[in-house]
N, C-alpha and C positions, 0 to 999 in steps of 0.2 A: 828465386825473387823475394825471397823472406831473407836471405843472407845479406843482400846489399840493396835494400829498397830506395835508399837515396840515389845511388847511381842509375838504378832502373828507371826512377822517376825522370832523373835529369835527361837520360838518352830519350826516352818516350817523349818527353815534352819538347825537347830540341827537334825530334822528328816530326811532332805535330806542328811545330812552328814552320818548318820547311814545307810540309805539305800544305799549310794554310797559306803561305806566300805563294807557293806554286799556283794554288786555286785562285788567288786574288790576282795574279798577272796572266793566267791562261784561261781561266773559267769564265764564260759570258753566258748571257742569257737572251736567247733568240725567241722573241715574242711574236714572229710571224706565224700566224694560226694556220696558213695555208700548207705549213710544213709539218703539221700535226698528223696528217693522214699520209698513207701511202700513195706517191704520185702515180704509180702505174694502176690505181683503181680506174675503171672505165669512166665514171662520173667526174673524176678528177681531171682526167685527159680531156673529157669534153669541155670542162670549164677553161683549162689551160688553152685548148684550142681556140676559144672565143677570145679570151684575154690576149692572145697572140695576135690575132686578126684586128681586134678592137681594143688596144691597150689603153684608150682614153678612160674607160670605165673601171679599170683595175684600182682597187684601193682608193677610189675616188671619195671626196668629201663633198656632201650636199649642203648647200645653205638655203634656207628657206626664208625669202624676204616677204614680210607682210605688213601692210599698212591699210588704213581706210580708204586712202586716195590713190588710185592706180598710177597716177603720173609720179607721186612720190615713190611708190615701189619701184617703178622703172628707173626712177633716177638714183635710187639707192643701189640697185643692181648694177647700174653702170658705173657708180662710183665704187663700189666694192671691186670691180674688175680693174679699175684704174689704179687702186690702192694696192691690190695683191700682185699685179703682173710683175712690177719691178723686183719682187723678192725671189729671184731666180734660185737662191740657195735653199728655200724651203718650199717654194711654189713651182711645179713645172708648167702648168697652164690653167687659164681660167676660161670656163665656157658658159654662155649665157644662152640657154636653149630657145627661149621665148623673146629675148630682147637681142636683136641682131639687125645690123644695116641691112641685110638681105631682106627681111620681114619689113622693114619700114619702107622699102621700094616695092615690093611685090605683095605687101599685105593685103591689098584689095582684092587680088585675084583669089584669095582663100574663102572670100565670102561666097555663098551660094547666089545664084544669079538673081532670085527674087529679092534676096537681102541687099544686093548691090543696087538693083532698080530702086528699091524703096529708099536707100540712101541718098541716091542722086535726086530722087523727087524731094526729099525733106531739104537737102541742101540748095536745091533750086529755089524752094520757097525762102529760105534763109538768106539768099544771096544779097538782098538789100541790107539786111541785118549785119551781115559780115563785112560788107563794104562800109558801112557807116563806122563800124568799130576799127577798120583799117585807117579810115579817115581821121577818126579821132579816138585813139585807144586810151580811154579813161573811164572811171566810174561815172562821170557825168553823162558820158555818151550812152553807156549801159542802161542807166535808169531812164533817160530820155527815150530810148527804144522801147523800154518796158511801159513807159506812159503811153506811147502811141498804140503799142500792141493792146493795151487796155481799152483804148478807144475804138480800134480797128478789128481787133482779135485776129491778127494775121502779123506777118513779117519774123516772128520767131519759128525756129526749126522744131520746136517741141511745145507741148502743152504749157500753158502759163503757170498752172498749180505747181508742177516740180520746181521751175525757175523761182517762183515766189517763195516757197518752202526753202530752198537754198539761200535765197538772199536773206530770209528772215533769221536762218541759223547762223549766217556770217555775221549779221548785224548783233545778234545776241552774244555771240562768242567775244566779239571784238569789244563790245560794251563791258563784259565781264573779265576782259584781259586775258582770254584764252585763245589758243591758236585754231586757225581754221582755214581750209581752203576749198573753194569750190571746184569740183572735178568736172571740166568741160568734156572730158571723155566719157563720163557717165551720162551727162546730158545728151550728147549728140549721138553716141553709138551705145545701144542698150547691150549691157555686158551679159554674155552667155555663160561664163564660168568664171571662177577665181584664179585659176591657173593662168598665167600671162596677163592678168588684169590686176586685182588687188594683191595677188601673190606671184612672186617671182622665184624662179629657181637659179642658183649659181653653182655650177659643178666644177670642183676644184681638184686638181691632180697634185698631191702633195710629194715632197720628197721625204721618204721615211728612212730612218736609220735604225735597222734592226738590231745593231750592236748595243744600243741604248735600251734600257728598262722601259722607256717610254719613247717608241718609235716616232710617234707624231707629236711629240712635245714642241718642236719648233714650229712646224707648220699651224698648229692649234693657236699658239701664241701670236704668230703674224695674223692669223684671221681674226683673232679676238681683238687685236690692236685696231685692225681695219674696222671691224663691227662697232667698235667704241666711237668711231668718226662719222658713222652713219646713223646713229640712234635717233637724231632729230634732224629732219630736212624740212626748211622753210617753216619751222616751228611745229610741224607734225612729227608725232613719235613714230619710229619705225622699229619693228620687232624682227630680229634676225636670229634664227637659231640653227644650229647644224647638226647632222647626223651622218651616217655612213660608217663602214666598218672601222677606219682608222680611228674615227672619234669615239666610237663605241668602245673599242679596246682601250683607247687612252683614259676615258672616263672609268672605264671598268678597273683598270689597274691603280688609278688614283683612289678608287673607292674601296678597293681590296686593301691597299697599302694603309690608308688612313684607318680603316675599321680593324685591320689585324694588328696594327701597331698598339692599339689600346687592348685589343684582346690577347695579344702577346704578354703584356704587362701583367694582366689580371691573371692569365692562366699560369705565369711563371709564379706569382704569389700563391696561387693555389696549389700548385705542384709542390712548392717548398712547404706549404702547410701541411699537405697530405703526407709527405715524406717525413716530416717531423712527428706528425701524429703516428704513422706507421712505424717509424724506426725508435721513437722516443729518445732520438739521439742527434744533436747537431752535427757530430762528428760523422756519423754515418750518411746523413743528409749532404754535408759538405763533399764527402768522398764521392758519393753518387754523382753530384752536379759536376765535379771535377773529371770524373770519368767520362761522363756524357760529352763535355766540352771536348776533351783531347780525342775521343774516338770520332766526334762530328768533323774535327779539323782533318783527320786521317781519311775520312768519307769524302769530303769536297776535293781533297787532292786527288783521289781516286778517280772521282767524276771528271775533273780537269784532264787527267792523263787518258782516260778511257773515251769518254763522250765529247768533251771539249766545250759543248755548250748545253745549257738547260733549256728546255721549252717550259710553258706554263704548267703542265702537267709534271714533268720529271722534277721541276723545282720542289715538289711536294716530298722529295725523298727525306729532306731534313726532318720533317714531321714524322715520316715513318720511322726514321731512325731513333729520334727521341722516344716515341711511343713504345717502341720494342726495347731500345736500350735501357730505358727505365726499368723495364720488366726484368731483364737479365741482371742489372745491378741490384735490383731490390731483392732477388731471390738469393743472391749470394750474401748480401748484407744481413738478411734476416736469418739465414741459416747459421751465419757466423754468431749472431746475437744468441740464437737459440743455444748454441753449443757453450757460450759464456755462461747462460744461465743454468747449464749443467755443471757449472764449476771447472770448466776446461780452462787451460792457460790460453793466452793470445795465441801463441804459436800452434798449439793444439787445435784451437777453435778454427784458426785460418787453414791449416792442413785437412781437417776433417771436412769443413766447408767445401774446400776445393775439390776433395775426393768424391763426395756425395752429389755436389751440385753440377760439376763439370759435364758428366755424361748427358743429363737432361739438357744442359745448355747447348751443348753440340749438337745434339738431336733436334732441339728447336731451331738452331741456326740452319740446319740442313733443310728441315721440312719448309721453313719460311723462306729460304732461298729459292727453293724449288717453286713455292707459290708465286714468288717474285719473277723467276725466270720463264714461267710459263707464259708470261705476256710478251716475251721477246720475239717469237714468230708471229705475232698478230699483224693486222694491218694498220693498227692504231699506233702510229710511231710515237705519239706522245706518251702513251703508257708503256710502249716497248722499251724506250729509253730509261723510263723509271724502273722497269724490271730489272735492266742491267745494273744500275747503280745501287737501287735497294737491295737487290738480291745480294750482290757481292758485299754490301755493307753489313749484312747479316754476320759475315765471318769476321769482318772488322770489329764489329761490336762485342762479339763473344771472346776474341782475342784480348782486346783491350780491357774487357771486364775481368778476365782471368788473370791479367798482369797487373794493371794500374791499381785496381781496386783492392787487391792483397797488399801491395806495396803501401798504398795510403792507409789501410787498416793498421798496417804494422807500425807506421809512424803516428797514428793516431788511435792508440789501443784504448779500448772501453773498460771500464770497471764494471763488475757484476753489482746492479742497484740492490739496496739493502731490502727493499721492498717488492723484489721481484715476485711475479706470479709463478706458480708451479708450471713445469713445462706442459702439462695436460691442458692447459687453458691459455695457450698463446694466441689464439684467435677467438674463436666461439666457446661458450661454456659447453660442457659435456652434454647437458639436457638438450640443448638446441642443435649441438653439432650431431648428434645422433638421429636427428629427425628423419633424414633420407633413409637410414637403415630400418629404423622402425617402421616406417610407412612406405617400404620400397615397392610394395606390390600395387599400393593406391597410386604411387607417383608413376610406376611404368603404364598403368591403365590410363591415367590421366594424360600423361604425355603421348601416348598413342592417339587417343581422340583428338587431343588438341593439334597433333601433327597433321591429321587428316583434314581437320577443319581449315588449319592454316595453308596446306596444299590448295584446298578449293579457293582460299582468298588469294592466293599468289596468282590465280588467273586474272585477277582485276588490278594487278599492278601496272601502273601507268608510267609511260616514258615521255617527259617533255622535250620535243624535238627543237623547239625555238631557243637558241642561246639568248636572244634578247629578254626572254622573260626571267633569265637568271641574274641579269644585272640590276642595279639600283634603279627602281622604277621612278625615283625623284630626279635623276640625272636628266640634263638637258637633251642629250642624244636619243636617249629611250623614249622620253616623252615625245620628242619630234617623230621618231620612228613610228610609234604607234599612232600618232596623229595623222600620219600620212597613209597609214594602212586602212583608215576608216573610209576613204573614197577610193574607188577604183582608178580614177585618173592619176593619183598620186601614189599609189601603192608601189612600194619597192619589191613586194613579193611577185615578180612576174617571171615569165620563162622566155628563153631565147633559143631559136633554131637558126640552123644556117641552110642556104640553098645555092645552088651553082646557076647562074644565068638568069635572065629576065623570065623566060617561060617558065621554068621550074618554080622560081620565087612567086610568081603570081599564082600558080596552081596550088603550091603548097599553102600560100597565104588564104586563098579561097576556101581550102578544105578545112584549114584550122578555125576559120571563122564561124563554120557550122556547129562547132562543137557547143554542147550546152554550158560547159564550164569555161568557155573562153567569152569574155566580154568584148574584146577587141583585139584584132591582129594588126599590127603596124609595120611597115616597111618603108623603104625610101620612096616607093612609088606613091605612098600617102601624102608625101611632100610635094607632090606635083599635081596642082589644081586642075580640075576639068573645065572644059568649055573656055579656054583661054581667049580665043578669038573674040567670042561673043562678049565676054566681060571687058576685053581691051576696048571695044567699041563704045561700051558704056561709059568706061573710063575716060575716053576721049571726048565724049559729050560732056562729061562733068568738067574736064579741063577747060572747055570752051567759055563757061561762065565762071569759073572759079580760078582758073589758072594765072592771070595776069596780077590780080590783086594779092594773090598768095605769095608772090615773089618779094613784096616789100617787108622789111623787118619790123616787128612790133616790139615796143618798149615802154613800160609803164613810167610815167614822169610824176615825180613828187610835186603837189600843189597843182595838178591837173584838175582836180576836182576838189571844190571848197564845201563849206558847211552850208552856205547859201543855196548851192546846186541840190543838197539833201532836203533843205527847207522846201525849196520849189517842187521837189518830187513828193514830199508828204502832203503839200497843198492838192497837188493833182491826184494823189490817192483819195484825198477826202472828198474831191469833187467828183470822183468815180465811184463813190461808195456803194452805188446800185448796180454796179457792174455784173454781169453774168460770166466774164471771162474766167474769174477766180472764184473758188468756194469761199462763202462768207466767213468761215471760221479762219481760213488761211489769210483772207484779206484783213481780217481784224487783227490777227497775231502780227502780220506785217506792218500794219500802221502803228500799232502799240510799240513794237520793238523799234521802229525807226524814230518814234517820238521820244522814247527813252535814251537812245542814242543821241539824239540832238541835245536833249537837256543835260546829258553827260558831258557833251562837247562845251556847252555854253558855260558849264561850272569851272572849265579848265582855262589856263592861259591859252592865248591865242596860238603860241608855237606847239603846244601840246595837243590842242585841239586839231590842228592841221595834221599833226602825226598820227592822230587817231583816225582821221579820214584817210590818210594815206594807206594806213594798215587795213582798213576796210576795202580800199580799192584793191589792195594787193591780194587779200582774201578772195576776192571775187573774180579777178581776172589774171592771177599770175599763172595759171596753167592754160590759158587760151593760146597764147603763142607756141607752147609745145604741141598742143593737139593740131593747131593749124599748120605747123611745120611738118608734122608727120603725114598729115593728109597732103600737103604739097609734094612731099617726097613719094607719096603713093601714086600720085598722077603720072610719075615717070616709070610706071610699070611696064614690063616688056615679057613678050612670051619666052618661056624657059623650060628645059627638060633637066634629067638627072645630071647631064655632064655640065649644066650651067650652074649648079649649086656650089656654094662656097666649099673650099677644100676642108675646112673645119668640121662642116655639117655633113658633107658627103661621106668624109672618112668614118663617121660614126655608124653609117649604114651599108656602105659598100667598101670591101676590101680587095686587093689584087689576090688571085687573078679572077676577077669577076665572081667574087663570093658576096652574097647579100645576107643581110642580118633581118630577121623577123621576130619582133618583141610580142609577147602573148600576155593579156592582161586578163586577170580572174574576174568571174562573175560573182563568185560568193566571197564571204569574209575569210580572209586568210588568217585570222586569229583562231580559227577553228581547225583542229587536226584532221579531221575527216575531209574537211573542205579542200585541205591541202593535197591530201592523198588523191582524192578522186580527181582533182585539177592535173596532178602530174600524171596519174594513170591514165586519164582519157587522152592527154596530149601525146604520151608516149606510145600509145596504141597506134596513133596516127603517123608520128614520126619518133623513133626512139632516140636519135641523137639531138637531145634537148638538154639545156642546162638553165641555171638560175636558182635563186635563193631558195624557193620552196623545195626543189629537187635535192640541192646540196644539203639542206637542213635534214631531209628525211633519210637520204643516203647516209650522211654522216652519221646519224644517230644509229642508224642499223649497223653500220660497220663498228661502231663502238660497242653497241649491245652483242654483236656477233664476236667480236674480240674478247670481251669478258667471259661470255659463254664458253667459247674455245679454251681461254686461259684457265677458268676454274675447272672444266672437265679434265684438262691436261694435269693441272695441279692436284686434284683430287686422285687421279689414277697414280701419277708419280709418287706422291706423298704417301698413299696406301702401300704401294710396293716398297718404298723405303722403310715405312714403319714395320712391314712385315719381315723384311730381311734382318732388321735391327733387333726387333722385339721377339720374333720367332714365335709369336702367339697371336691367332686371330682374334681372340677375346679382348687382348690389350689395344690391337689396333682398332677394333670396334669401339671400345671406351674412349680412346683418344679422338676419334672422328666424331663420336655421337653429340658432344655439346657444339661442335662447330656446325654440323648438318642442321641440327634442330634450331639452334639460334639463327642460322641463315634463313631458313624457311619461316620461322617466326617473324624475323625482321621484315622479310617481304610481305607477309600478311599484314604486319602492322603499318607499313607504308600505305597499303590499300584502305585500311581502316581510317587512318588519319589523314588520308589524301595528301600524302607525300611522294610525289612522283620522282623517279630517278631521272637524273639529268646529266649533263656533260661534267658538272662539278662534283656532285655528290656521290657519283658512281665510283670515284677514287677511294672512297672510304672503304670499299669492299676488300682491296687488299690487306688493309689494316686489320679489319674485323677477322679476315680469314687467318692471318699471322698470329693474332693474339689469341684466336681460338684454338689453333694447333698447339701453340705454346702452353696454354693453360692445360689442355688435355694431357699433354706430355708430362708437365710438372706433377699433376695430380697422380697419373697412373705410375710414374716412376716413384713417388713417394709412398704410394700405396704398398709397394713391394718391400719397402723398409720399415714399414709398421707392424707392430705386433696386432693379433687379431682384436684385441679389445680397445683399441684406440681409434678413434674417428679422425680421418683426414682433414677435417674442418677444424680441429683443435691444434694444428700444427703451423709452424712458420710457413710452410709451403701455401696453405690456404690464405694465410695473412698476407704473403707476398703476392699471390694473384690478385687478392682483393685490392691492396693498395697501389699496386702497378697498374691494375684497370682503372682505379681511382684517379691517379695522376694523368692517365691517358685522357679519361673522361674530363678531367679539369681542362686539360689543355686545349680540348676541343669545344667544351660547354660554352665558353664566351663567344665562340664563333656564331653561336646561334643569335646573338645580338647584333651582328654585322649588317649594315644596310644593304650589302651585296646579297641578293636573294640566293645565288648559287653557294656562296660560302655559308650563309646562314643554314640552308638546307643540308650542307655537309655536316656541320655542327650537330644539327638535330638528328641526323640519320646515325652519326657516330655515337651520340650519347644513347639513343634508341638500342643500337646494335650492341655496344658495349654492355649495357645494362641486362639485355637478354642472354648475351653470352655468359655473363657472370652467373645469372640465375640457372642457366642450363649446366654450367660447370659445377655449381655448388649443390644442385638439388637432384638433377637428372642423372648425372654420371656416377655420383656415389651410390643412388638407388640401384642403378643396374649393376654396380660392381659389388653389390652386397653379397651376393651368392657366388661370386666368382673367386676361385682359390687363388692364393697369393703365392707365387713361386719362390719368393724370397721372405717369407714371413718368419724365418728362423733368425733374422738379423736381430742382433741385441738392441736394447734400448740406447745404449751408449753410442751406437752407430747412426743415431738419428741425426 
């Protein structure tokens, strides 16, 4: 490689180009998180069973439509359905659970019998009022009715105070040029809850393309275009937000890409700076960066050839490669520089560097590869694929480092600087470097007690099971999700069970309702109202006095009410100033606001004045026809059973062959982990075959934790055996593993102290810490055998290489702590913490424990360093 460096470089660069091209054409990114876990896991099979029987809810997007006026919310929901349905290339289906023609017709049957009787009584009293509005549908007619009501205190279906307040608000808003709509639904029907009233849900089944980095990009764009068209309806603002797993993942990927782009540039600058400081040579820095780039090209080609597609976890192999690749290149470059400082020629320096560094690099590659391969047999497929790619990449990185790096150094030879430091101070000054040896006993005792304390603190390590907590808290989907969690009626954290046949379903539903953690159990049978015959008789009575007049269409006409009509109404109000039908303060505010409106109109030209009056008429009466239309449709109610439900509604609750779905909603706050565990535990005791987000979150995190425990235990055993076979010395094996074990325990204890829980994202940092910890220990122990007794390991280029390779890795992740994505930021923090502790353990604890151990190769001459 030193004889023909140019041809070697050309051949390797061509090979890297071919590898990169193959990866660009064959390597894809699969962002489907459902494939991250082994599909044969019981809870995954249960989820698949429910999704197979009820595919409508799989990967659905939930739109939450909210406005202060229920009629506007309903109109916006219907309009969204009309806007989204034609886009079959991005939207599979659109379903409105609370706005459905079926409910328009059968809605009155869902009222309790006393509520229905009360409604009939109120409407019977209001029949003259309704009839007059149908005769003359105008603001003039409305104020005339109000004036009569002030005199007789009857004819209106509600108390006069709410009506007077609403009319006052409308007058004040129109006078100020602000939008306003009076909700006749609120006036005539007392709202019981926000869902289906001011808040509407739109469930969208998107077409996802998992071959793209952003599978939900097209559906999200279509939905946002539709939302832009319903932001204002009849002058009333409408708030539409969306959430659901596809949107959460979409915004998560956007957040990650935006944050990591900036973090990547910052870390690249910091890495280059660290290499320049560590190498004190732009040539060594350039050679290291070129080596990393070529090696990465080979690694992505290998990934394309073996795995074919990356998931959201295995895509991190590039970070692992860079972190460990810098380590290997740094040790070779610094050892080369050290030999140059010993007045060796370029060829001699390269030869001796390769001879002394290669064994430790190969050993590092083997041990780190074993650490990565240990993840392959785990049930966490995301990290399993990462183990395949990252483990094999360790051999690529060592081969590339030992071939390309020497060729580059041969073409970019260094000159020995005139002011070079003596070789005994290549890193720390001797006085500081000898600290671990001089105080070895104290360090050993302190390490022992700190390790005991840390083991106690490790028991307090927390695991955050909820992936939503890892995403950007300022993103729309996360805020909407957490908003829905606040109420039991809207919480997406519910469980689902399946039952066969009507009898079994009703029996199971009744049993589940008795559980203390279950607020409600809902099945298709809850969609069938009770006492239908009795209610239909009441509805028939309502139709007798309301039916005929409700058949006539209502339409507001411009100019139907004039300013003089409002003046007459004001005069009537002033004449009735001593009325007891309206509270004095409400009465005073009404007359004052009407007087200001009239004065405002009089100051305008006639045409503009009439426009203002028409606007007031619209604000007060625009929703009345919609409410009367729904009431008229409700008079056509008929008896029905499960078989009469619309197919799109029935299919969400009943699947062939005779399989029924039961949804269980929690009693307690699902933001609290203990509540989630108790909810899942209690339900599973009654019926083990259950699924849903609470169970999936807990089980998934448990699988991930178990996978890491299994992988680490396997890795420790295999690496220990490998080290013993190679080193043939139990003391050396102990010294290599010592900083890794202590740093791991200290890191776990530190996370408990600073309240940094492990989660889906930052747990990926553990393999990198493991690999670097093993590598550092190997480099230290291997170099110690090459040093004379009177020289500290901390004065050598090996210690310098460990420090600056750790520093470059630390810089590559430190900027991630500033990313808005909570999971990525926590990974950056955990890596920074772990790398710092690993470095301290390697530089202080290892030399202290190695102080009294014999060096089997201590007779090596100084020139072999």
